[in-house]
N, C-alpha and C positions, 0 to 999 in steps of 0.2 A: 771652710775656705771661702773668703769673700771674693766676689767678682769685681774686677776692675772696671771703672767707668771711664768712658772717653767723652770729652765734651768739646764741641765747637772747633773742629779742625778746619782751618781756612787755607786754601792754596792760593798763592800769589799768582795772578794772571801773567805777570812778567816772566815767571819762571817756567811756564808751559810753552814749549817750543812748537808744538803741533799747530795750535791756533792762537797766535799772539793777540788777536783782537777779541777773543771770547772771554766771557766772565766765568771763571771757574770757582765754584765754592762747594765744598762738601761739608755738611753738618752731620755729625754723629751724636747729637745730643741724647743723653740718657739711654744709649745702647750699650749694654754690658758686653764684655768680651765673651762671656759664656753664651749669651743669646746668639751672637753672630756666629760663634763656633758651631752651635747646635744647628743653625740654619744651613751652614755649609755641609754638615754631615747629612742632613735630610736631602739636600739637592744632589749630593754625590750618590746617595743610596738610590734615589729615583733614576739617575742617569745610569747607574750600574745595572739595575734591573731592566730598564728599557733597552740598553745596549745588548745585554745578554740575550734577551728575547729577539732582538732585531737580527743578531748574527747567528741565531740558532741553526746549527747544521749547515751553514752555507757561507760562501765568501761574498762579500758585498763591496762594491766600489766605495772608496773612502769619501769621495765628493757627495755621493748619495746619502751616506750616513750623516755627514755634516749638515747637509740641507735639511734632512728630516729632524735632526736634533735642534737646529735653529728654529724650526717651526714649533717644536715642543718647548722652546725657551730654555734649552740646555746650552750653556756656553761651551765654546770650543775647549777651554781649559778644563772644565769639569768633565767633558766627554773624554778628553785625553786621559785624565786621572782614572776614570772608570775603566777605560780600555787597558791601562796598565795594571789596575787591580785584577782585572779578569785574566791577565796574562795573554792578552791579545797578540796576534801575529799579523804583521803587515808584509805585503809583497808588491813589488813593482814589476810591470810588464817589461820584458826584455827587448825593448826598442826605445829609440830616442823619443823623449816626451811621453813615455809610457804612463799608464794610469796606475794609481795605488789602490790596493784592495786590502780589506781587513777581514780577519776570521778569528775564531776562537780555537784554542787547542782542543783536541778531541776529549780530554778529560773534563773540561769545564763546560762542555755543551750540555744544556738541559736535555733530559731524555724524553720529555713529553712533547 
């Protein structure tokens, strides 16, 4: 099975609504679909293991987890995917503007 090659994808600056004055160009020269897919899986695996250890046996405030993940260069989307793979549970405090907390179900908590 051959990997597909992507070459020179250009985004038109006029089509980006966030920053109409910015020059937006993405070049994916000579990057195969298989290579980018493999990189995605490695990042997800790293996020998965980091999050599992971070939430080990305790409930942690979601904002704290997001801050720490950002410092470790784990994107919010990858962190969310890892949380879902772990079967993570979220809870909000029962007051207006309550904080969100993340925890793991008892079965997925590492024993060490």
